[in-house]
C-alpha positions as CSV (number, residue, x, y, z in Angstrom):
1,M,142.8,37.5,109.4
2,P,142.1,40.7,107.5
3,R,139.0,41.1,105.4
4,R,139.3,40.3,101.8
5,H,137.9,42.8,99.2
6,R,135.7,41.1,96.7
7,S,136.2,41.9,93.0
8,A,133.4,43.1,90.9
9,R,133.1,39.6,89.3
10,E,132.5,38.0,92.8
11,R,129.8,40.5,93.9
12,E,126.2,39.7,93.4
13,P,124.5,41.7,90.7
14,A,122.5,44.7,91.8
15,Q,118.7,44.2,91.7
16,D,116.9,46.2,89.0
17,S,115.2,49.1,90.5
18,V,111.6,49.5,89.5
19,E,111.0,53.0,88.1
20,R,107.6,54.4,87.3
21,P,107.0,55.6,83.7
22,R,108.0,59.1,82.9
23,G,105.4,61.7,83.6
24,I,103.5,59.5,86.1
25,A,103.3,61.0,89.6
26,P,103.6,58.7,92.6
27,E,100.4,57.3,94.0
28,W,100.5,59.3,97.2
29,A,100.5,62.6,95.2
30,Q,97.2,61.9,93.4
31,M,94.2,63.9,94.4
32,E,90.5,63.6,93.5
33,G,89.5,66.4,91.3
34,A,92.9,67.1,89.9
35,T,95.5,65.7,87.5
36,V,99.0,65.4,88.9
37,R,102.0,64.7,86.7
38,A,105.6,64.3,87.4
39,N,107.9,66.7,85.6
40,S,111.6,66.0,85.2
41,G,112.5,69.7,85.0
42,E,114.3,69.2,81.7
43,R,113.0,72.5,80.2
44,A,115.1,75.5,80.7
45,K,112.3,77.4,82.4
46,T,112.0,78.5,86.0
47,Y,108.6,78.2,87.9
48,R,107.4,79.5,91.2
49,C,106.0,77.0,93.7
50,P,102.7,78.2,95.2
51,G,103.5,76.2,98.4
52,C,106.7,77.9,99.5
53,H,106.9,80.7,96.9
54,H,110.5,79.8,96.0
55,E,111.7,79.1,92.5
56,I,111.7,75.7,90.9
57,R,114.8,76.0,88.8
58,A,115.4,74.3,85.5
59,G,116.5,70.7,86.0
60,T,114.7,70.2,89.3
61,P,112.2,67.3,89.3
62,H,108.7,68.5,90.5
63,L,105.0,68.0,90.2
64,V,102.5,69.7,87.9
65,V,99.0,69.9,89.3
66,I,96.0,70.8,87.1
67,I,92.7,71.2,88.9
68,D,89.9,69.6,86.8
69,G,87.9,72.1,84.8
70,D,90.7,74.8,85.1
71,P,93.4,74.1,82.6
72,E,94.7,77.7,83.0
73,G,95.2,77.0,86.7
74,R,98.1,74.6,86.1
75,R,100.7,75.0,88.9
76,H,104.2,73.6,89.4
77,W,104.9,72.4,92.9
78,H,108.0,71.1,94.7
79,T,107.3,67.5,95.6
80,P,107.5,68.0,99.4
81,C,105.4,71.2,99.2
82,W,102.7,69.3,97.3
83,G,102.8,66.6,100.0
84,H,102.3,69.2,102.7
85,E,99.4,70.8,100.7
86,L,97.7,67.4,100.4
87,K,97.9,66.9,104.2
88,Q,96.3,70.3,104.7
89,R,93.5,69.7,102.2
90,R,92.7,66.3,103.7
91,R,92.1,67.6,107.2
């Protein structure tokens, strides 16, 4: 017998996904001696990632890292590039 497609009314409701508050970086991205914030990339500005030296275009979610005591040293990182940087710094 062929499989019957279930209508939307018969399907189980999707579980609510848990999202972290806006601007809060994931726990793995935090580093002692620095403030790490998530940025949604909503501003129409392009940044340069210090990890890969490529552009972070407007609309691209990324991380903003501010080393404590150096507010002028704020850097915008691609999320995977910051993960790689953290691995290098923790060695």
